[in-house]
N, C-alpha and C positions, 0 to 999 in steps of 0.2 A: 467845708468845715472851717470854723473860725478858730484860730490859734491865738490865745491871749492869756492874760492874767486877770484875776478879779481882786479888787481891794474891798475888804469887808470891815464893817464897824463891829468891833468885838463886844461892845455893850449891847447892841440891838440885834446882832447877827444879820444885818441887812447888807446886801451888796451895794457899795458906794459907786463903783465904776468898773467897767471892763476895759482893760488896757489892751488894745488891739494893734496889730502891725506885723507880728511874726508870721512867717509863712510855713512853719512846721512846729512840732512840739517844743515847748520851753523846757530846757534841761536844768537850768541853774538860776537861782535868784539870790542876790546879795543886797544888803541894806547897809548904807553908811554915808555919813556926812550930808544927810538930808536928801539922799537919792536912793532909788531902787535901780538895780542893774539886772537885766534879764538876758540870758543867753539861750539860744535856740539851735536846733538841728539845722535850721536854715542858714547857719554860719553868720548870724548877726548877733550883735550885742546892742541892746537898747537901754538908754539911760532915761529914767523918769524922775522929775523932781517930786519929792514926797508931798509937798504942799499942794501942788496943782494936778499931779498925776498926768501931765501932758508930756509926750515923748520929746526930748530935746536933742538927742544925738544918737546916731546909728552907725555902727561899724559894719560895713557891708563887704569887707575884703574877702574875696573868694579864697577858701582854704586857710583862712586865718585861724590861728589858735587863740583861745580865750585869754591866754597869758601875754599876748603881744599887744603893746600899746600903740604901735604905729598904724597909720592908715585911717585914723578917725576922720570922718567927713562932717 
């Protein structure tokens, strides 16, 4: 099974890109300051720049709560 997000064009209803990398269901999505933030049951938070939709940062800290900012790699 592939776990990811899909970016859609709202005008054409076409899928622009599938954002892959999570290893379990995505539980939360936030948008702000030109980035998408996705949090998953795999205990990672991925940061995607809205312009390119390429993953730039992953927090892989085991047992990390989503509210903790420490441990970014």
